[in-house]
N, C-alpha and C positions, 0 to 999 in steps of 0.2 A: 728694595735693592735698586740702586741706580745702574746705569748702563755699564759702568766700569765693573761693578760687582757681578753683573750678569755675564759680562765678557770673561771675567776671571773664572767664573764657575763652569765655563765650557770645557770640554775635554781637551781640545787643542787650542792653545793660546799663543799668539805671537807676542813674545815678551817685550819687544820694542814698541809694538803698537799699544800694548797695555801701559808701558811706561809713558808714552805720549799722552794717553788718555788721563793718566793720573796727574801729570804735570798741568794739564788743561783744566782740571777740576778746581772750582773755588774751594776755599778753606772750609766753608760750611758743609759742602758735600763730603769732604774728607772726614769731618767730624761725624757726619751721619753714618758713614761706613763704620767708624769706630763704635759709635753708640749702638748701632744695630748688630754689631758683632761679626761682620764679615771682612773686616780690614785685614785679619790674619791671612785669609784666603788670597786677597789681592797682593799682600806682601810676599807670600810664598811664590806666587807666579811671576813677580817682577824679576828682572835681571839682578844678580847679586850686587852689582855696583850701584843700583838705583834704590835698593831697599831702605837705605838710611833715611831717605826723605820721609817715608811714612813711619818708620820705627821711631825716629826721634820725636816726631809729632805725637805719636801714640803715647810715648813715655811722658811727654809734657802734659798731655790731657789727663793721663792717669794720676800724675802728681797733683794736678789742679783739682781733680775730683776728690782725691784723698784729703787735700787741704780743706775743701769746703765741707766734706763729711765730718771732719774733726771739728770745724767751727760750729756746724749745726748741732753736733752732740754737746758741745760746750754750752750753747745757748739753751738747749733743752734741759740741761742739768741745772741751770740757774733757778733759784727759788722764785725770783720775780716772774719768770716764764711759767713756772708750774702754777703759780697763783692765778695767772690770767687764764 
């Protein structure tokens, strides 16, 4: 868990400070929060007007993940793949 996740996990969180921390994070670290499953905790603790930043990215990542899972299933289902 990165420092943003650890901060969001605390009992008392300054939502503006958390928002600034999220805005400073590189995209890679935001994706790590999503892949490790604690992005919802961070979104929950953000001010309501700042949640869209991560919610929209999370939806985009989930769509991309679903697309690649579908492509992988198609490849696995091909006879040529099964033969190799």
